[in-house]
N, C-alpha and C positions, 0 to 999 in steps of 0.2 A: 185280591185273589185269596181264596181260602187255603187252608193248610192241606186239604186233600188234593187240591189242584197242583200245589207245589210238589207234593210227593209224586204225583203222576208225571209231572214234567221231569223230575230227577230220574225216575226209572227209565224214561225214554232216551236219555243221553247214551251215546255209544261207549262201551267199555274197552274196545280194542285200542283206543288211543293210549290208555294207561299201560297196557302191556308193551306197546312199542316204545314208550318213554322209558319203561323199566329196562328193556333190552338194550337201549342205547347207553344208559347210565351204568349198568352192571359191570361191563369190562373196565371202565375207568375206576370204579370203586374197587374192583379186585386188584388192579395195578397198584393203587394207593395202599391197599391193605397189605399186599405182599412186600412193598417197599418198607412199610412200617415194621413188619415182622423181621425183615432182614436187618434193619437198623437196631432193633432190640437185640438180635442175636450177635451183632457186631459188638455192642456194648458189653454183653455177657462174655464174649470171647476175650476182650481186653482184660476183664476182671479175672477170667480163668487163667490166662497165661501168666499174669502177675502172681496168682496163687500157686501155680506150678513152680515158678522160680523160687518163691518164698519157701515152700515146703521142701524142695530139694536142697535149698541153702541151709535150712534148719537141720536136715539130716546130715549134710556135709559138715556142719559145725560139730556134730556128735561123732561121726565116723568119716573124717576127711579122706582116709586112704581107701575106703570101700567104694571105689569108683573104677570101672573098666570102660574106657572111652569107646563109644560106638557099639558096645555089646548089649544085646537085648537082655531083659530081665527074665531069667528062667529059674525053676526050682533048684537047679544045680549051682547057680552062682548068686543067689539072692543075698547071701551074707557078704560076699565080696563085691557086690555091685549095688549096695543099698541106695546110693544117691540117685542112680538112674531108675531103680525100681520105685522109689518114692515119687519121682517126677511122672513116670508112666501111670502109676496108681492114681495120682491127683487128676490127671487129664482124662482118665478112662470115664466114658459116659458123658463127656462134655462135648461142646461144639468144636473144640480144638483138637487137631491131630498132632501128636508129638512123637517123633521117632527117637530111638536111642542116640543116633548121631546128632540130634538137635540139642542134647544136654551137654554143656561144656563146663567143666569145673577147673578153676585155677586157685592157687594158694599164694599168699604173700607173707613172708618170704618163702616159706615152704609149708608142707602139710603136716608137720609134726605137732603134737599136742603141747605147744609151748605158749606161755602167756604172751599176748600181743599178736599172735599169728591170726590172719584172716583168710576166709575162703569165700570165693565168689562163684556163683552158678548163673550161667547165661542160658536161657531156654528160647528156642524158636519153635513156633507152631503154625500150622496152616488151617485156614478157615474157608469153607466153601459156602458161597451164597446159594440160597434156595432158588432164587429166580434171577434171570438175566437182567432185570431192570436196573439194579444197582451196579452191575458190572461196568456200565458206561462211565461211572464216576470213579471206579477203582481199578480200571484197566484190565479186567478179567473177572472170572467167577471165583478165583482162588486168591485169598488175601493172606499175607504173611505177617504175623505178629511176633514180637520178641520182648523179653523182659529180663532184667538182671537183678540179683539180690545178693547182698554181702552180709556175712555174719562173722563174729569172732569165734575162732576154734575153741571148743571147751577145753579147759585145762585147770587142774587143781593147783591152787597156790601152795607154796611151801608151808608146812605146818610149823607153828611156833611152839614154844615150850622151853623147858629147862635144857641147858647144854650138857650133854654127856661128856664128862672129862676124858673119856676114852676116844671120843671122836676127834678126827684130825681138825686142825684149825681151819676156819673157812677161808677160801681164796679171796684175794682182794679183786674187786671189779676193775676192769679196764675197758677202754674204747678201741674198737677195731679200726685200724687205719685204712685209708682208701688206697687200694692197690691198682684199681682199674686205670689203665692208660700208662702206668709206669713200666719201665723195662724190668725184666726179670732179675737182673743183677742187683736191683735196689730192694727187692722183697725181703731178704734176710735181715737187713739193717732196720727196715721199717717195722717188722714184726718184733725184733728184739727190743726196740725202743718202747714198744707197748707191752713187753713181757708176754708175748705170744710166740707160738712155734709154727713152723711150716707144716701144713697138712698134706693132702693128696694133690699132686701136680698132674694136670692133664693138658693135652694139646688139641687145638681145633683150628680149622681153616676159618679165616675171617677176611671179608673184602674191605673192611674199614680200618680195623686195628692193625698197625704195622707188625711185622714178624718180630717175635721176641718180647712183645708187650703183653700186659695182662688184659684179658677180655672181661672176666668176671671173677667174683670171689664169694666165699661162703664161710662164716657169716658176712653179711653185707657191711659196707663201711658205715661207721657210726654206731654199730651194735654194741651194747653193754654186755661183756662176757667176763668170765673168770680169767685171772692170769694163768698162763700155761695152756690156754685153749688153742687147739690146732686150727689153722685157717687154710682151707682148700682154695686153690686158684687155678684158672685156665689160661694157658699161654697161647698166643696167636701164632699160627704157622704161615700167616700171610694168606693171599687169595688162593682158592682152590684151583689147581691147574685144570681140572675137568670142568670148571665153571667159567670158561672164557665166554663172556657175553658181548664182547666188542663187535662181533660179526653181525649184529642185528641190523636188518635193513627192512623198513616198513614198505609194504606194497599191497595193492588190491586192485581188482577189476570190478566193474559195475555194469549193470544193464538197467534200462528204464523203460517204462511203458506209461501211456501210449506213445507211439512215435510222433504224434502231433504235439506233444508236450502240453496238452490241455489239462488243466487242473481237474481232479487230483492226479499227480504223477507219482508212480510207485518205483522206487529205486531198490535194486537187490545187489548187495555187495558180496564179493568172494575174496577172502584174505589170501594173499600170496607172500606174506612176510617170511623172510629168511631169518632164523634165530636158532639159538642153542636150546633144545627142549630141557636141558638140565638146569637152565637159568630160570629164576622167577620172572615171568613175563606178563605185562599188562597191556591190553589194547584199549585205546580211548578213541572213539569215533565222534567227530564233530560234524554235525549234519548241516549247520549253517542256518537253521531255523530256530535257534535257541535251545535245541535239544542236544545232549551229550550222553552217549551210552558207552558201556565197557563190555569187553568180551571178544574173543576171536570170531565167533559165529554170531551173526546178527539176523534178526527177522527183517523182512522187507520194510522199508521206511517210506511213508507217504507224505508228499509235499502238497500243500494247498495254497491257492492264490485267490483271495477274495477281493482284490483290488481291481481297479479299472485297467491297469497296465500290466506289462510283463514283470515278473520277479525272477531274480537270479540268486540261488543259494550255493554257497561254497562248501563242498564236501572234502574233509581231510581225515587222516588217520595218524595218530601218534602211538608208537610202540616203545615201551620201556622194558628192557631186559637187563636185569641186575641193576647196574648203575649207568647203563648206556641207553640213550634215547635216539629214536629215528622217527622222522615225520615225513609223510608223503601226502599227495593229494592236491588240494587247491582246485578241484574240479568244479566247474560251474554247471549247476543244474538249472536249466531254464524252465519256468512254469508259467504257462499262459492262463489268463482268467477263463 
């Protein structure tokens, strides 16, 4: 066959088949492309949230007291709120959204510019997926990332040099005794034995430490301080009368659909627990299918049965209010295949 005949045969082949094949492949290609883009953005988000925490921690190391919890950064408070302003500035223009309430600063043992003190900044940010493709693997289109960074608070060491004869003699160092847990009547003797004096005395309610015993102290036990240093301490007043948490009684009602119990079965729970709102309270839902969730309000829960026979899942609720715990439930949820 001559080359001219081959070219003539090639021109006669239908071209519509190519367009049909392209139309079938294009959606799959776009799905893969969008998933790859979101994976790249997720990796970028993790790096960004780490940088936000690191930058805020660097700022806190320089100005540990320039922090106003939960307050936005404005021209009027930028000097007094430098830690949050630094975090918001670092996250601006990135794929991560950070709110002022998402920046938490803590100091150990305090935020003074003292050698050895540290400051920790924890940052939480939210990331939104571009497409719903990856939401199947992350449980939604919004992903929460968090990061923590710790730095030593900047402090100038004491300057050396010649001793001025007019200066008072330096105080001898001593170790702060442990006052936590001891009764208040023992505090004067313990401080006197370490050549220390009593500082500010305050009282607080505490559910654990008995009345009349020490809850906390400052400086902390084991700190190296000068003789004559005042040690502040907090005395327990016992449990807070307004925080009676013993009346907690777990309870809930539930509905399920469909009535035939054919998989999938959706169960909606409504909490009816009796508790003291002044008490710290935690709800733990055990669904019986390997999942456990927390919180008073729950989204509808879906049960599946992929086996040949019926399956029964046991639903229960445990509520902890203060130091008291109440459990209810043991409801059997039947799911047919």
